[in-house]
C-alpha positions in Angstrom: 0.0 0.0 0.0 2.8 2.4 0.9 4.5 1.6 -2.4 1.3 2.3 -4.4 0.9 5.6 -2.6 4.5 6.6 -3.4 4.0 5.7 -7.0 0.8 7.7 -7.2 2.7 10.8 -5.7 5.6 10.3 -8.2 3.1 10.2 -11.1 1.3 13.4 -9.8 4.7 15.2 -9.7 5.6 14.1 -13.2 2.3 15.2 -14.5 2.4 18.8 -13.0 3.7 21.4 -15.4 7.1 22.9 -14.9 7.3 26.1 -13.0 6.6 29.2 -15.1 9.8 31.1 -15.9 10.2 34.4 -14.1 10.5 37.8 -16.0 14.1 37.9 -14.7 14.7 34.6 -16.7 12.6 35.5 -19.8 13.4 39.2 -20.3 16.2 40.4 -18.1 16.3 44.0 -19.5 12.6 44.4 -18.9 13.0 42.9 -15.4 15.9 45.3 -14.6 13.9 48.4 -15.7 10.9 47.3 -13.6 13.1 46.7 -10.6 14.7 50.1 -10.9 11.3 51.7 -11.0 10.1 49.6 -8.1 13.1 50.4 -5.9 12.6 54.1 -6.4 8.9 53.9 -6.0 9.0 52.0 -2.7 9.6 53.3 0.8 12.9 51.8 1.5 15.9 52.7 3.7 18.7 54.1 1.5 21.0 51.1 2.2 18.4 48.7 1.1 17.5 50.8 -2.0 21.1 51.2 -3.2 22.0 47.6 -2.4 19.1 46.4 -4.5 19.9 48.8 -7.3 23.5 47.6 -7.4 22.4 44.0 -7.5 19.9 44.7 -10.4 22.5 46.5 -12.5 25.2 44.0 -11.8 22.8 41.1 -12.6 21.8 42.6 -15.9 25.4 43.3 -16.9 26.4 39.7 -15.8 23.5 38.2 -18.0 24.4 40.4 -20.9 28.2 40.1 -21.0 28.8 36.7 -19.2 31.2 38.3 -16.7 31.0 37.8 -12.9 29.9 41.3 -12.1 28.0 40.1 -8.9 31.4 38.8 -7.6 33.5 41.8 -8.4 34.2 44.8 -6.2 32.7 48.1 -7.2 36.1 49.2 -8.4 36.6 46.1 -10.5 33.1 46.6 -12.1 33.8 50.3 -13.0 37.2 49.4 -14.4 35.7 46.6 -16.5 32.9 48.7 -18.0 35.1 50.5 -20.6 36.4 47.1 -21.8 33.0 45.7 -22.8 33.0 45.5 -26.6 29.6 47.0 -27.6 28.6 49.0 -24.5 28.3 52.7 -25.5 30.5 54.9 -23.5 27.5 57.0 -22.3 26.0 53.7 -20.9 29.3 52.8 -19.2 29.6 56.2 -17.6 26.0 56.1 -16.3 26.5 52.6 -14.9 29.8 53.7 -13.2 28.2 56.8 -11.7 25.2 54.9 -10.3 27.3 52.0 -9.0 29.7 54.6 -7.4 26.8 56.2 -5.6 25.6 52.7 -4.5 29.0 52.1 -3.0 29.0 55.5 -1.2 25.7 54.7 0.4 26.6 51.1 1.3 30.1 51.6 2.5 30.7 55.3 3.4 27.2 55.8 4.9 26.3 58.6 2.5 22.7 59.6 2.8 21.5 60.6 -0.7 19.1 63.5 -0.9 15.9 63.3 -3.2 17.7 65.0 -6.0 20.5 62.4 -5.9 17.8 59.6 -5.9 16.2 61.1 -9.0 19.6 61.4 -10.8 20.5 57.8 -9.9 17.1 56.6 -11.1 17.4 58.4 -14.3 21.0 57.4 -14.9 20.2 53.7 -14.2 17.2 53.7 -16.6 19.4 55.5 -19.3 22.2 53.0 -18.9 19.7 50.1 -19.3 18.1 51.7 -22.3 21.6 52.1 -24.0 22.7 48.6 -23.3 22.6 46.6 -26.5 20.5 43.5 -26.6 22.2 40.2 -26.1 22.8 38.2 -29.3 20.5 35.2 -29.7 22.0 31.9 -28.5 24.1 30.2 -31.1 25.2 33.5 -32.8 28.3 35.4 -32.4 28.4 38.8 -30.6 29.4 41.8 -32.7 33.0 42.5 -32.2 
């Protein structure tokens, strides 16, 4: 009887559909833009806001370029941005400025004022909009 019950559960698991992919998995650029808007629209402590913002931007860059941006220090990320083959320099400067502010908030206890928040939000969205799309799987990136 116990064996029959186990078999029934196994069949039920096998028949259930796979989990629906998240927006982060299916459309990382859209996910990142929505997260930036969410972070600045929510009532969050500055540390939490800028930690999340840094994670979102680093996650998108890691997905797009295949480099370990989530593991790198802020200095390493900012130094690596100009080396990315097709990232426009304006986007690189915007990412660098926002990530620098994130580091100041997280590590130097800087408290951004509302104007700095708006500048960071706008710069993050601008950087994301200028980041070229990822080449489809199986094709070569533009050199």
